[in-house]
C-alpha angles and dihedrals in degrees: 000000000000117000121213139177123229095185096107095088126115105286094246092049092044091053092049092049091051090051091052092047092049094047091051095045094048090053097051101265138113125236121205131183105227143184125001097003091061090047091051092049090055089051091052093249128132107243116236096197123041124206118191119189117201124207128193099022125095123235098253093047092046092050091049093050093050094044089061091062108023143036106247134213114213096211107125095014091127088063095046094263122134119188120207107229115252091357127102090235129115118188115199144170121234111268140214119211130199122193109232103161147356125302139014093312097048096100138107106214129191133165121246116185090186092064115116118246090245093052090046091052092049092071093061123102109235131020092240087061096043100074125108136196121213101229094206100048101023090232117154112228108204109164097162105040098261096150092053090048090050090053094047091042092238124156106210132165119239099224142340087274083082088081092065095075123052092194088073090073091062089044085056089053093057097039092050088053097040096047102026093243131165120209124231122237096257092053089048090052093052090050092050090054090054094058095098089060095057090097090063093064119104113241092235091057091049090049092049094056094045090048091055089048092050098044104033107032120118091185105022091171088069089061094050091046090052090051091051093048089053090052089238093118086082087069088066106056094189090059095040091054091061093069112092093006103137128226132197102276091212091066100022110037090160093083137245128004092266091059090045091052093052090054092047097051092049091049090048090054091051091050091048092051091047093050091046090051091048091050091051092051092049091050089059 
């Protein structure tokens, strides 16, 4: 199994993570880094938000252990999530979910510290977000081929449970743009089938995914292309109207306004990165 280091965090964050890992290990549990922070480590990036999943320790005991070392925020506690105050670290228990109704909110969620790491990973959306890192041994746990998909720039769902939550389509939009990923046909099909549930999504959740796409994408055109392939672009009339809208070929030989827009958003992202890099150099 692949071995990795997670020691490249900000010193304050690294120290806090080590305290959590030690507390959990000394009390018979296992602590794993999970989700986006593992993905970012594989990409050579320093994670900004850290998610630690704890196995083998119940919610009350875990909260008590953490409260002895950290100030805690109770936001998310009902879902087995404990936030460390003023630190970008969430500590959670593995969760089981049961679909009870339509939409992103139609779930019954309860924590289960006895769940296996593979079963815990199976509830995640995309394979690139379903990897874990054993904090004690440094072993990468990749049950669904996330590292290979990251290398091949493939956006692929973890399981058919993906189709239980329509918000995951908009998460696909922003991950396609942020990581330059292209979705496979089976993932596209599942997203197409979720289109009728779009109306169940809260406006603030829709905004949050679009905001991440707009502010964090390196190839935002990939996100828009994904949305079009999923047939979700029809839900945004202003975007849908761009397809087939002609331009003067003398000035726009690239094609219709949709094609022009894809080129523009990618160029805008490149300019933004260049200006950010220049600003960082000037600050030093």
